[in-house]
C-alpha angles and dihedrals in degrees: 000000000000109000136165126206110278119232116224113273116250118229111274094008133099121240113256090247093055116120118203114230092256089059095051100107124156123183127201132193111224112208109069093357103064101011140012121291102178140130081014139338110287092235090053089055087052091051093050092050091048091053090052092048092051096042097092088061091049109047091170090071090077090077102025124088136260088019093055090056091053094048092046093047089237102151092173092060090044091054090048090059087067127189092331091058092048091051089054091052092048091049093058098037102039105033140057093063140075123272090249091052091050092048090054093048092050093045093048091050093050090050092058107025118099131201110252094231106031097034090218134115112276090238088065091055094079121127115258095209091052092050087054091050091052091050092047094050094047089048087059097051100270126142108220120212134185116225105184139163086223123097113285094217091047090059105036098073093064112020095091092053095045104033105015089243112132120224094254088062094054118099121187148134116301144190124224119275137186136201117242140156114246119186089341093308127112113240141171107230121205117230128205093246130098114244104179137352109215097199138103108349088359090070093064091044091050093048091051093047099043106029099031094205129085109244120239094208131037132183126195143142109207147041087269087070097048097098092046091053091047093048091050103043108029099068101086132262129061109328135153135222127180133185122199106220113203104219103140112094092168100055098025128339136309116221142126131135099027100035121132090211122036096010110195111194118110092031091053090055091045091053091069094045093048098038094241118164114252112205107208104209096206096044103033107033118079090188128019103188126026092242095056123094 
């Protein structure tokens, strides 16, 4: 935490480092900061399951990449398809339906899907210390926001129940949508085109566009959060940045500079230079998940 020496407060006046309630904004990455992101991002697991569920209606996928890679369980070939391949998968699994229909599909999947290691619903694999941080901040007048590279409509159906963060305070990546009347009812229809990627520099852009205030606290865990931490903390005054460092292979996972998901390299170096707090999961967290002793 970057902090300067506070001058004594004068009677009847606020200290210069006082933030009015309206200015108390804290932003949190989701994957790897609030819930588990290994062995792959949760939304990627959702995409892979959706491809498998839709495959019987699309027999041509058996020989067409990147769908073939998904159906064969060939993650190396899937990775080789790159961003273009991922966009193809998103187009067929996230579009061609209304927002309400997609919310139900995502909610139904989360209700039945289980993490391959912990055999629990993904919404139970949230970090107990971060839940406590959210509660503490809100108890002190903060508005808590999610700023995630994940899909905004994938997260919004459950974040209020799990984190206490309402849907209007969830920022994320999105695909294009359009309004249309269907059977006499107004709907928002999801199109197979990317609208906004809320990751890396995009996080700061999204925060500026959608919140309209610079946060005074930011929490992340990877290089994808570097710009958000810089935008929050490097503007003068008393501000706070925290990085969750995954160091506990026994209770969760240990990874950083060479990780395929949640790579923490440049941001870890920047933490020292910018005096951000690094929370060492193995050393600092008494409990990782709520269900653990």
